[in-house]
C-alpha positions as CSV (number, residue, x, y, z in Angstrom):
1,X,-5.5,-3.1,21.5
2,X,-7.6,-5.1,19.0
3,X,-9.7,-8.2,19.6
4,X,-9.0,-9.7,16.1
5,X,-5.9,-9.8,14.0
6,X,-6.0,-7.4,11.1
7,X,-5.1,-9.1,7.8
8,X,-3.0,-6.6,5.8
9,X,-2.2,-6.8,2.1
10,X,1.1,-4.9,1.8
11,X,1.9,-3.8,-1.7
12,X,5.3,-2.8,-3.0
13,X,5.0,-0.2,-5.8
14,X,8.3,-1.4,-7.3
15,X,9.0,-4.4,-9.4
16,X,12.7,-4.3,-8.7
17,X,13.8,-7.3,-6.5
18,X,15.1,-6.1,-3.2
19,X,13.6,-2.7,-3.7
20,X,13.3,-0.3,-0.8
21,X,9.4,-0.5,-0.9
22,X,9.5,-4.3,-0.2
23,X,12.1,-3.9,2.5
24,X,10.2,-1.0,4.1
25,X,7.0,-3.1,4.1
26,X,8.9,-5.9,5.9
27,X,10.1,-3.4,8.5
28,X,6.6,-2.2,9.0
29,X,5.4,-5.8,9.4
30,X,8.0,-6.3,12.2
31,X,7.0,-3.0,13.8
32,X,3.3,-3.9,13.7
33,X,3.6,-6.9,16.0
34,X,1.0,-9.5,16.8
35,X,-2.2,-7.6,16.0
36,X,-1.5,-7.8,12.3
37,X,-1.0,-10.5,9.8
38,X,0.9,-9.3,6.7
39,X,0.9,-10.6,3.2
40,X,3.6,-8.7,1.3
41,X,2.8,-8.6,-2.5
42,X,5.7,-7.9,-4.8
43,X,4.1,-9.3,-7.9
44,X,3.1,-6.2,-9.8
45,X,5.3,-7.2,-12.7
46,X,3.1,-10.3,-13.3
47,X,-0.1,-8.4,-13.7
48,X,-0.8,-7.5,-17.3
49,X,-1.2,-4.0,-18.6
50,X,-4.6,-2.7,-17.9
51,X,-7.1,-3.1,-20.8
52,X,-10.5,-1.4,-20.1
53,X,-12.2,-3.6,-22.7
54,X,-11.3,-6.7,-20.7
55,X,-11.7,-5.3,-17.2
56,X,-15.3,-6.7,-16.6
57,X,-14.8,-10.0,-18.2
58,X,-11.2,-10.9,-17.5
59,X,-10.2,-14.5,-16.8
60,X,-6.5,-13.7,-16.5
61,X,-5.2,-15.6,-13.5
62,X,-2.9,-12.8,-12.3
63,X,-5.8,-10.3,-12.3
64,X,-8.2,-12.7,-10.6
65,X,-5.5,-13.5,-7.9
66,X,-4.8,-9.8,-7.5
67,X,-8.5,-9.0,-6.9
68,X,-8.8,-12.0,-4.5
69,X,-5.9,-10.7,-2.4
70,X,-7.8,-7.4,-2.0
71,X,-11.0,-9.2,-1.1
72,X,-9.4,-11.2,1.6
73,X,-7.6,-8.3,3.2
74,X,-9.0,-6.3,6.1
75,X,-6.7,-3.4,5.2
76,X,-4.1,-2.5,2.6
77,X,-0.8,-0.7,2.8
78,X,0.8,0.6,-0.4
79,X,4.4,1.7,-0.3
80,X,5.8,3.2,-3.5
81,X,8.7,5.0,-4.9
82,X,8.3,8.0,-7.1
83,X,9.3,7.6,-10.8
84,X,9.7,10.6,-13.1
85,X,7.6,12.8,-10.7
86,X,4.7,10.3,-10.6
87,X,3.4,6.9,-9.8
88,X,5.1,3.8,-11.2
89,X,3.1,2.7,-14.3
90,X,2.8,-0.9,-13.1
91,X,1.2,0.1,-9.9
92,X,-1.3,2.4,-11.7
93,X,-2.1,-0.4,-14.1
94,X,-2.7,-2.9,-11.3
95,X,-5.0,-0.5,-9.4
96,X,-6.9,0.2,-12.6
97,X,-7.9,-3.5,-12.8
98,X,-9.8,-3.0,-9.5
99,X,-11.9,0.0,-10.7
100,X,-14.9,-1.9,-12.0
101,X,-14.7,-4.9,-9.7
102,X,-15.0,-2.9,-6.4
103,X,-12.4,-4.4,-4.1
104,X,-11.0,-1.0,-3.1
105,X,-14.5,0.4,-2.2
106,X,-14.4,1.4,1.5
107,X,-11.2,-0.7,2.1
108,X,-9.2,0.8,5.0
109,X,-5.9,1.8,3.4
110,X,-2.5,3.4,4.1
111,X,-0.4,4.9,1.4
112,X,3.3,5.8,1.7
113,X,5.7,7.2,-0.8
114,X,9.4,7.7,-0.4
115,X,12.3,9.3,-2.2
116,X,16.0,9.9,-1.6
117,X,15.2,13.6,-2.0
118,X,13.6,15.9,0.5
119,X,10.4,15.9,-1.6
120,X,9.6,12.4,-0.3
121,X,7.7,11.3,-3.3
122,X,5.0,13.9,-3.0
123,X,3.9,13.5,-6.7
124,X,3.7,9.8,-6.4
125,X,1.6,10.0,-3.3
126,X,-0.7,12.7,-4.8
127,X,-1.3,10.6,-7.9
128,X,-1.8,7.4,-5.9
129,X,-4.4,9.1,-3.7
130,X,-6.3,10.4,-6.7
131,X,-6.5,6.9,-8.0
132,X,-7.6,5.5,-4.7
133,X,-10.1,8.3,-4.1
134,X,-11.7,7.6,-7.5
135,X,-12.2,4.0,-6.1
136,X,-13.6,5.2,-2.8
137,X,-10.8,3.7,-0.6
138,X,-11.0,4.6,3.2
139,X,-7.9,6.7,3.9
140,X,-7.1,10.1,5.3
141,X,-4.1,12.1,6.5
142,X,-3.5,9.8,9.4
143,X,-2.9,6.8,7.1
144,X,-0.9,8.6,4.3
145,X,2.6,10.1,4.3
146,X,5.6,10.8,2.3
147,X,9.0,9.7,3.5
148,X,11.7,12.1,2.4
149,X,15.5,11.3,2.5
150,X,14.8,7.6,2.8
151,X,18.4,6.7,2.6
152,X,19.1,8.7,5.8
153,X,16.2,7.1,7.7
154,X,16.3,3.4,6.5
155,X,19.3,1.1,6.1
156,X,20.2,-1.0,3.1
157,X,19.7,-4.0,5.4
158,X,16.0,-3.1,5.8
159,X,16.1,-1.5,9.3
160,X,14.5,1.7,10.3
161,X,17.3,3.9,11.6
162,X,15.3,7.1,12.4
163,X,13.1,7.1,15.5
164,X,10.9,9.7,13.9
165,X,10.1,7.3,11.0
166,X,9.3,4.5,13.5
167,X,6.9,6.8,15.3
168,X,5.3,7.9,12.1
169,X,4.8,4.3,10.9
170,X,3.5,3.2,14.3
171,X,0.9,6.0,14.1
172,X,-0.1,5.0,10.5
173,X,-0.6,1.4,11.7
174,X,-2.7,2.5,14.7
175,X,-4.9,4.6,12.5
176,X,-5.3,1.8,10.0
177,X,-6.3,-0.6,12.8
178,X,-8.8,2.0,14.1
179,X,-10.3,2.2,10.6
180,X,-10.7,-1.6,10.5
181,X,-12.4,-1.6,14.0
182,X,-14.8,1.1,12.9
183,X,-15.6,-0.8,9.7
184,X,-16.2,-4.0,11.8
185,X,-18.4,-2.2,14.3
186,X,-20.5,-0.7,11.6
187,X,-21.4,-4.1,10.1
C-alpha cells in the first residue's frame, strides 16, 4: 500500500495509567500492521501548564521533547476521553505549547474521542478539532470520529470487540496514510 513506513505519534488524552485511550491506541497500532511505526505518548501529565509568556522562549525539557516528538512524526493520532463535556485540560495545555512553534502546521492528523455514553465524546472532539484547526492541522471527516458506547465495543483487556469499530479505525488509518502520501508527493 505504501512505499515507506508512516511514523505515527499516538497521543493518549488521558493521564490515568491504563486508561482506555492508551489501550485503544495500542489496539489501533496492532490493527495498523507493518506500514506504520507507532510511538504511543502517555506523558501529558509531565508537560507543565501552558504559559503564553514562556511559549516562545521555553527551555523546559518536557515541552522541548513534546515538540520534538511532533517534528519527528509523519502523522499524529490523538485519542481522548471527554471530561465534563469537553477536552481534558492537560491535553489542551499540551497542544497550546505547540501554537507558536508550528509543529502542528499541515501535520496529517487523526482525532478520536470516546465515551461510555451514546454521545461518543462529541464535545471533546469538537473542542479538539477547534484547537487543531487554529493550528492548521491536516484533518477532515475521514480522519476524525467519535466512538460512542466504548465499553460495548472495546474490552477491558484492550481488544476491539466490535467489527464496525475495527472497520472505522482501519478507514481512519488508510485516510491518514493517504494524507501522508499526498504530503510527501507535494514536496
